[in-house]
N, C-alpha and C positions, 0 to 999 in steps of 0.2 A: 504494500500500500504506500502511496505517495512516491514521488519521484524527486531525486536530488541530482543537481549538477553543480560543478564548480570548475573554474578556469583561472589560471594565472599564466601570463606569457607576454608575447610581443604585440598581439593583436587586441583590438577593442573587444572587451569581454561580453558586453550585453548581447550582441547578435549571436555569439556562440552559445551563451546560456539559453537563449530563447530557442535556438535550433535544437539544442540538446533536450530541452523540456518538451519540444514537439514530438520527439521520439519516445518520450516517457509518459505522455499524457494518458496512456492506457492504465497507468498506475494510480491515477487520481485526477479528477478534473472538476472540482467544485470551486477552486480558487488557485491562484498562482502568484508568484512574486520573485523579484530578483534584488540583490544588493550588490552594488559595485563600488569599489574604492579606487581613488586616484592615488598617485604616488605619495601624497602627504597623509594618507590615512583617512581622509574625509569620505564619508559614506553617503551614497544616495540609495534609498530603498523605495521601490515602486511595487505596489501590489494591486490586484484586481480580483473581484469575485467573478466566478463563472469560468468558462473555458479559456484556454490559453490565448486565443485570438483577441480577447479583450485586453489582456496585458500587452500583447504585441502591438495592437493599435494604439494603445496608450503611450508607447515608447517609440512608435514608428519603426517597429522591427528591431528595437534596441539602438538605433542610430543616434537617438537624442541623448543617450546615456554614456558619458565618457568614462574612461578608466579601463585598465587591463587586468584587473583582478576582481573576481566576483563569485557569488554563489546564487543558486536559484532553486525553486521548489514548485512542484505542482501537487495539490493537496487532495487527499481523500479524508474527509473529516472523521476524527475520533473524539477528541476533547474540544467542545465548542462547535457551534453551528457554522456552516459555510458563510463567511463574511470577509470583508477586506481587513477588518480588525484582527480576526483570528488567522488570517493567511500568513504564511511564512514569507520572508525571513522575519525573525523577531530580534529586537535590539534593546540594549540597556538604555536608560534615560539619557545618559551622558555620551552615548555612541561608542563606548569603550569596546563592547563585544556585540557581534551580530552573528546569528546562526540559523541554520535550517536543520530539520530533524525528521527522521522517519522512524516510527515505532510507537510504543506506548510506555510512558513512565508511570508505573503503578503506584508509587508513593508520592506522587506530585503534590497532593494536598498537604501531606505532612511536611514536605520540603517548603511548600509555599508559606505555610504558617510560620516556620522557622525564619524564613527570609523576611516575612512581614515584621517579625519582632526585631529584625536587624535594620528596619527602616525602608525596605524595598516595597514599592507599590506595583500593581499589576494592571495592565490595560486590556488584557485578553482573557479568554476562558481556557487557554491551551496549556497543556503540560510542557510544551516546548519553551514558552516564555520563562517558566520556572527553571528549566535547565540552563537557559542563557544567564539568568541572574544568579544561579548557584555557581556557575563557572566564574562570573564576575566577582562574586563574594570571595571565593578562595584566591583568585588572582590578586585582589587588593589586600586581602588579609595577610598573605604570606609573602607578597611582593616577589614572587618567583617567576618562572617561565610559563608560557602557555601550557606546556606539557605538565608542569607541576599542578597548575590549576585544574586541568582536565582530569588528571589522576585522582586528585582529592574528590572531585565531583563524581567520577565513575564509581568509586567504592561506596558512594552514598545513594546512588540511583538504583532503584529496583525496577526491572522491566526490560524492555528492548529499545535499542536506539542505533541509528546511524546518524552521526552529527558531523556537519561541516561548519567550521567556526572561523571567523576572522577577528583578530585583535587589532585595535587601533594602533598599538605600539609596534606592530609588525606588518607594515604595508607590503603588499606583494606576496604575502604568505597566507595559506589556508591550513588549518589544523583539522584533522578528522579523528573520530573515535567510533568504535563499533562494538555492539553486543547484540547478537541474534537478529540483526537486520542487515540486508546485503549492501555491499559497497565495493566498488573497484576503483583503482587509480591508474590513469593512463599517462604515458610520457611520450613526448616527441622532442625535437630540437628546440631548446629554450622555452618549452611550453609543457604544462601539466594539466591534467583533466581529472575530474572527480565525477562519478556517476553511480546511481543505484542499480543500473542495468546496462548491459553491453551496447545496445543500439544507440544510446545517447552519444557515444564517443567514437563509433566505428568510422565515421566520416573523417576523423582527425588522426586517429592512431589505432594500431592493433597491438601495441606493446603495453601490457598492463601488469599491475600487481594486484594480488588478492589480499586484502587486509584481513587478518584473523580475528577471532572472537577476543574481546577484551584487549584489543590493541589500538594504538594511536599512530598517527603519522603527521609529519610536517611536510607540507607540499609547497615547494618553491618552483621557480621557472625551470622546467626540465629536470627536476631533482626531487626525490622523495626519500625521507628518512623515517624509519619505523621504530616504534618504542613499545615495550611491554608495560604491564600495569605498574611495575616498579619504576618506570621512567627510564629504563636502560635501553640503549639502542640494540636493535635486532636486525638480522639480515633477511631479505626476501628475494625470491627468485623471480626474475622478469619472465612473463609468459607472453605468448603470441596468440591472439584470437584468430581463428581460421575462418570465421564467418565473413562472407562477402558484404561489403557496405551496401550494395544495391539490394541485398536480401531484405533489408529493413525499409524499403520503399514500396510504394503501391504498384509500380510498373504498369501503369495504365488502367488498372482495375479501379472500379468506383470505391471499393472498400477493401481493407486488408483481409477481412474474413473471406471474401470471394477469391482473392489472390491465394490465400493459404489453403482454401479448399482445392484449388487447381494445382497446388504444389504437392499434394499428397502422393501422387504416383512416384515422384522423384524421392520424396522423403522416405516413403516406404521402401523403395528399392535401395537407397543409400544405407538405411539402417540394416536391412537384411544382408546386404553385401558386406557390411562391416564385420559380420560374424560367420560368413561363409568362406570356406577354403576348399577348393577342389570338390565342390558339390556336397560338402559336409559342414556341419555346424562346429565352429571352433570358438570355445569360450575362454581361450587362454588370456585374451586381453581383458576379459571380465574378471578373471582370476579365480573362477570356481573349478576346483579339482574334482576328478571323478570319484575319488574316495569319499570326499565330503558329501558329494551328491548322493552316493549310495547310503550314507548314514542318516540322511534327513528323515525324520519321523513326522514332522509337521511343518507346514508353511503358513506363515502369517503374511497376508498382503495388506498393507496399511497405506491409506491415501485419503484424499479429500476430493470432492466434486467429480469432475470427469475422470480423473485418475482412479477414483474409487470404482467408477463404472468399468474401467479397464480391468480392475481387480475382479469384479463380478464375472466378467466374461472369462478371464484367465482361470478362475476357480473351476469352472466346468471343464475347460480344456486340460488343465494340469491333472485334475482328479481322474478324468477319463483315460488320458494317455499314460501318465506316470504313476497313477494309483497312489498318490500321496495325499493325505487329508489336508485341505486348505481352508483357512478361515480368513474372510475378508473383513477388515475392520476400518471404521471411520477413525481417522487419526485423532480427531477432537474428542472422541469417546474413549479410544484405546488408552490414551495417555493418562486418563484419570481412573481407569478400571483397576480394581484390585483382584487379580486372578492368578492362578497357578500357570506358569509358562513353561512349556517343554524346552529344556535347554538343548536337546538334539533337534533343533529347529532352524529354519531359515526365515528371517524377516525381510520381506521385500517392500521397500519404501518407494512409492512412485510419486514423482513430482516433476512437472515441466521445469520450473524455475530452480528446483533444488534448494529453495529458501522458504518453502511453506512452513509457517511457524509450528502448527500442530504436528505436521509430519516429522519435522526435525526433532521436536520434543519426544515423539513416539520412538524415533530412531535411538535417541539417547537412553530412553527407558529400556529398550531391548538390549542395548549394549551393557547397561548396568546389571541386567539379569543374565548375562552370559550367552545371549543369543547371537548367532552369526547374522550379519546384516548385509543386504545388497540394495544399493540405490539404483533405481531406473530414473535417470534425469537427462535433461536436454542441455543444461548449461555447464560447461567445463569449469571446474574450480569452485562451483557453488558449495554451500555449506554441507548439504547432504552428500555430495560427491566426495568431499574431503573427509567427512567423519564416518561414512559407511566403510565396512571392511572390504567390500568389493563394489564396483560401479559398472553399470551397463549404460553407456551413453547412447541416447537416441540422436539421430542426425536429422532433426527437423529444421535446423536453422532457427533464426529469430522468429518468434511468433508474437505478433503485435496485437491482433484482435483479442479482446477480452474473452470471447467465446472460443475455446480451443477447438481445433480441427486437426491439423497435421501433427501436433504433438500427441494427441490422443491416438491417432493412427499408428504412429511410430512406437508408442508404448505397447500397443497391441502386438506389433511384430516382435518386440522384445519378449513379451510374455509367451507368444507362440514358440519362439526358438528355444526358450528355457524349457517349456513343456516337452517339446520333441526331444531335446538333448537329454533331459532328465529321464524320459521314458526309455531312450536307447541305452543309456548308461545302466539303468536299473533292470534292463531286460524285459520290459513290459510291452515292447513292440518289436516286430521283426525288422531285419535290415531292409527288406523290401518295402515295408510300410514306412520306415524312416526315410528312404529315398523318395517315396511317393509324396510324403508330406512336404518335404523340402521342395520338390518340383512344383507342387501346387502353390506353395508360398511365392515362388518366383513368377507365377502367373498373375498374382494380385495387382501389381501396378497397371498392367494393360487392361485388366477388367475394371479397375477404377476409372481409367480413361474412357472406357465404353459407357459407363454410367454418366460421366460428365458430358458426353456428347449429346445426351438426351435431356439435358437440364431444362430446356424450354418447356417441356411438358409439365415438369414439376412447378415451374414458374407460373404456368397457366392455372394449375390447381391451387397454388398458394394464394393467387389473387382472389380466388373465390372464397377463401377461408379467412381473409383478413379481419372480418368482423365477428368471427366465432368467439364465444365467451369461455367455453370449456373444451379441453381436448384430453382424451385418455389414450395412452399407448399401452397395448397389452401384448403379452407373449409368454411363452413357457421356455424354461431352460435358458439356453444362450439367448433366445429371443427376448426373454425378460430383461437380460442385461442390456441388450440393444435398445429396448424400450426406455430404460432408465436414461440413457444418453440422449435419445431422441426427444424425450420429454423435457430434459434440461435445456437442450438447444432451443426448443420452442419457447419455454417460459422466460429464459434469461435475456433473450434479445427481442421478443415480440410482446412481452408482458401479458400474454394470454395464460390464464390459469390452466395448468397442464399437470397431469399426474401419470405415473407409470405403475402398472399393476401386473403381477403374475396372473395370467388370464384365468386360472382356476380359482382365484380368490374373488373374482367379481361377484359371485353369488353369495359371498360371505359379508355382504353389506354394501359394497361399492356400487353395485348395479342400481341402487336406489337413486344415485345421482344422475342416471341417464334420463334424458328427456328429449323431446323433439328437437332435432338439429344438432345435438351434441356430436362432436367429431370424435370418432373412435378409430384409431389406427392400429390395425392388427399386424404384427410382425410374424411372418411364417416362413422361416428358413430351415427349420429342423424337421426333416421328413417324418420322424417317429412321433412328432407332436403336432403335426400339421392339422389333422382332422379334429383333434380336441380343441385347438385354438379357434378353428373355423366355427365349431359349435358354440363357443363362447361369444364370438362375433355375431352369430345369428341371434343369440339371446339379447344382445344389445340392439340389434336392428329391430327386433320385434317390439322394442320399447321406444322406438323413434330415432335411434342414432343414425348418423350419416357415416358410412364405413369407407375407410381407405385400407386396402390390403397391400402389404409389402412382401413380396415373395420372389422365388427364383423362376427363371424361364422354364416353362413346361407345366407349371401348376395353373393352367388356364381355367380350371373349374372354379377358381376363386372369383372369377368375374360374375358368376351366378349369384354370389353373395355380396361382394363389395360394390360400392357405387363408383369407386375409382381404384385402379390397381397400378402399382409400380413394380417393375420386374428388374431383378439384378441377375448378372451372369451366374451360372452354377459354379459352385466351388465345394470343397470338402466342408461339411457342416461345422466342423470345429472352427473354421476361419471365416464364417459367414458375417461376423461382426464387421470385419474390415470393409465389406461391400455394402451391407445393409445400412451402415451409418451414413454413407454418402448422401443418399436421397433425403435422409432426415436432417442432415446439416443444411442441405439446399432448401428444404421446406421451411425450416426455421428462418433462414436468411431471407428468402423471398417474401414470407409473411411480414417480416420486419420492414423490408423495403416498401412493400405495399402499404404499410401503415405510416410510412414516412418517418420512421424512427432512426436513431443513430445506431447503426448496426455494430460498429466497432467499440463504442463506448456506452453500453447500456447503463441506465440510471442505477445509482447506489452500488455499483460493482467496480472492482479494480482487478487488474490482471494477476498480480502476485500477492497472495494473502500472507504478508509477513508479520502480521500482528494477530494476537489471539482473539 
């Protein structure tokens, strides 16, 4: 949540800050602000409520704001309503310290009361202003360096934070501190960059440092010095980002979501090829050894949102192929559950950003309980990637739209390959079946392309459903997992009330919600469950529902039941999720467009949920 940028160098800072914020607006878009300092340490702070374009217009794209050192922020409100007053950056009354912040300071009220007793007053409702004035307090009390002041503050702050701070006495420098919220630092010749996510700085540099938990850094022009919590200097390795800068642009598409839907064939192929060697799955880069795979007695898949839906689909595939019991857990629930955990287990943590707060906390809980951990993440160097025992990198590239598409599809591929390899190692499938499964995986990119070629038909149907009030997605087995993701895509970007149900559960209460015109989407990709789900759809139709069927080519008798049918190419039923989800992504997208909504930035949502 929230986006942070910072720059110090030879060029005018404000246009670079605004450009970086434009790449991070998916992280928060209820207000934005920048603070820029000239060489004398004088600060100009400009804020605006609403989307970033309001701030950009206010500053003429940053051209009216002089100075070569500054910080910026785009906000997703946690403490305090969206307003110009609550927008970041926040500054002390005397202009000594100005900062931006991502995260939540849990004991901010306690700290605020302490500072009030010391004579500080507050103009906003935010926890960030408290952090700024706490740093100011310790800086003046001990008359030390910025690192000293930040260190004293960090040990008194409970919660999560990524802070970018400027001190009046140190013009041209920015100080950063991190705990449980993402931040990267980029360097180029005589210039340095700060960002909470990679896309903000790809245009300017690919050379980055990852700042660790409870660490600080002093950022100067082309130079970064790192410190631990004791204030001692520490060394960091410079990394190179492999993502293409153009990958974070729309490339002619109206929305990032549509661009990313069309990038799925390549993302799926790239992720699959990353673990294929001579027609076999090779997990050596992932780091899972065959002996450890044989000893697994239980798998916990832990995730949030769409990644949780990947886990639901993976559960069916892994249990069927590898015959290992699988539990799929919501990270926000798992982290607080008190339960016996099997130490001969593998915990698979799925997260696009690798920074999801609940998932990261769940990972740490597993490690504390002696459970081996595997992260499936898209961002190299992210917190989950660094802390997990092993990591499987998906190769989706930067995903900008809040509603995930290609990251979801690549996570599915990771799950499939794990299931197939686990099954082969444990002897639960034959070599012939192993080869056949891999061959079928290799056909998925082309089959996704075929679905995308027929998207106009889904667009036509979506235009007819723009005014629907309720939608229900139903399926059994893997089709239920598909329904969960389809329903989420519909509700999160079109604001239509939508639910997913295991089709057999309809008669246990849910069918009472069906009335004339209710949209019911039946997912029917599993041959063994096809007729049972059709029967459930007929029950809905008899109560006035309008039916859409989503099935594979050949099941044409569904047209006798459904009012509208979408077909996907045939594939092995284990992998049907990868194909069936595409029309549902398109459906959600086109309904949102038909309603005139902001597809990429749905209300109240942000891309990376880095706060609890």
